[in-house]
N, C-alpha and C positions, 0 to 999 in steps of 0.2 A: 540628541546628543549623546553620545558615550561619556557617562561618567566618568570623574575623575581618578586613579588610583591611589590609595593611600596603605600606606606600611601598618603593620601591630601597632606600634609606637606613635603614630602620628605621622610620617615624613610624606612628604609629598613626592610621588616620583616623579611628575612634573617638572616642580625645581631643581631634582638632582640632576635631570636630564640637562637644564638651561646652566647650572654651576660652572663655570671652566675650571680645567685641572690645577689651576696655579702653581704655586712654587714646589709642591710637593713630590710632584714625580723625581725634579729633581734633585732633590734632598734626598731621597731615597734611592736614584741612581749613583748621588755622588758618594756613597754612606757603603756601599754592597763591589760585588766584584763585578766587572763587563759578564752580562749572559747570564748571571746569578738567576735561580730559579725562585720562584717568588708565590708564597700562600698569603694571597689577602683576605683576612679575616674583618668581613662586614665592610663589601665593595660597591652596597650601592647598586646604582645603575651604571660605574664604569669609570665614572668621573678621573679616576688615577689610572685603574686598568689599562685602557687605551693610550693613555700617554707610555703607561713602562712596557707593555707591547712593542710600541715603535720605537723605542727605546733598547731592545733588544730581547728585553726579561721575556722569560713564558711565564704565566699569569694562571694561577689557579682562583677565582674570584668565588668567595663564599659568602652569603646574602641569604639571610630567613624570608625573603621576598622574591616569589615568583614573578611578581611583577618588575620591580628590578631587574631581575636577574633574565628579563625577556631583551633586554638592552642591549646586554654585556658582549662584546664580541671576541670571546677567552672562553675555554674552558671553564665551566661552572657547576659549585654546587649548593643547593638551596638543603640548608642547614643552619639549626639555630647554631651559633661559635659554641658554648659552654656544654656537647652535647657532640661535636665533631670529633670524629677519631677517623683518618682518611685510609691508614697503615702507611701511610709514604713521610716521605724528609725531605723539605726544602732546605735551598740556600739561605733563606730567607724567610723568616712568617713577619709579616705586616699587620700591626694593630694600630690603625689609625680612628680619624675621628674624636679622638677625646676620650675613645673606651676606659680608657683606663682610669679617670675620675668617676665611672661609673656610681651613683650614691650606694649601689651597694658591696658589702664587702664581700658576700659569697659569689657574688657572680665576677668583682675583678677577678678574685682566686680562681675559676672554672676559665675564664678567659685568657689567662699565663698557663693556667693549666693546658689549653688548648694551644697555647704556642710555643709551649716546651715538650710536648708531646709531637711537636711535627718538625721542629726545629732538626737539620743536621748536626753529629758533632763538626765545632769549627766553624757551623753558622753561625748566625745574627737574629737576633728579633728585633725589631725596628718599632717604638713605640711614638706616637702622637700622643703630648697630653697638653693641658690646664699648669703652667708653672703658679707658683705658688702667689707670687704679685699681681697675677690675672684676675687672682679671686679679691683682692684686697682693691684694685684700680679701676674695676670694670664699672659703670655707671648707667641709668637708662638712657636710650639714646646710643649708646654706643654700636659702632657699626662700621659700614663702608661697601662699598659698590664692589661686586662680582662679575666681569662678564655683563652681562643685561642684566642683572638680579642686586636689586639693592637690601640688606640687610642689615636690623637694625636688633638690639633688645631692647625688650621691654617688661617693667615690670620684676625688676630684681629685685628680690630679698636672701637677705642671711640669716643662717641660724646655725649658730656655730661652724664646723668646719661646711657646712652643707649651704649652698649658692642653688635658688631658685628662681627661673625665669621664663622670659615667654621670647621665642626667636621669633621677627617677623618679616617674611622675605616677599616683596614686590618683582613685579614686571611688566611695565606699562602698565594696564589698567585690572590687571589680575593682583592676590595679594595670599599670602597663604601663613599661617601662624601654626607653631609645634610649643608646645611648653617644655620647658627639662626641667634635674636638678641634679647636679654634680657634686662632687665632693673634691674638697682642697687635698692634696698629698704633697709635705712637704718631703728633704729629699732622705731624711730618715724612716719615714712611713712607706715612702715608696720603696727603697731599697728591703724592707722588711718585706713587702708584698712580692716583692721580685724573689726573696731568698725563700721564701716559704713554696714556691713552684720551682726550687732548683736552678734558679737564674743569677745571674749576678750584673748589676750595674755596669758599662763600660765607660760612658762617657757622651757629653750633649755631642748633637748634629749642628744644632742651631744657636746660634748668638743668646736669641729670647729663650731659650731653655722650652722649646715647646715638642724637639725631639730629640730621641737618646736612644741609646741603643743598647740590649743586654745579652748577653751570653750564656751558654749552658755552661751547668757548674761540672 
């Protein structure tokens, strides 16, 4: 039997292949011009990539997992986000998957620096994050169903602005788990991180404040 592939940070490639695109492609599409070119940082197996292609956006998908990128039907670049410098500019740089909430200040600065380096003048960086109220309300057992995958949080632990948990995925008789730690950012801290990368907060794009845009200063 072929061994299941996992990324360096413990993501199951199979899980990301099973997850549906959800609302994210529509949120991105509504926030940018028709046909805007998109650099997707942390694309995974193309869950959002393929939906954006169908909506008419040329997408370059970046991930550091060749096993993930093997499933992406778009131009791909295998690279860590923090080291990426393509020498190309895009109408939109997409930083999803709550990467802005990384526990590491250095990683967050590097992610935003990469986004800034690739956004065209007049372009936009679109970011998905956890709003502060999520950190305050999340509990063990919280989750829901995404397509055929049930997603639940377990072992939620808070330590100041940090929150650690294990996310458990299950589909039929199969299940996977992945531990993570993320950092709470209020609006002041968020704007400070953006400003340090020569980016300016623009506005929220969802009522629950999970998606926002920033523009190059």
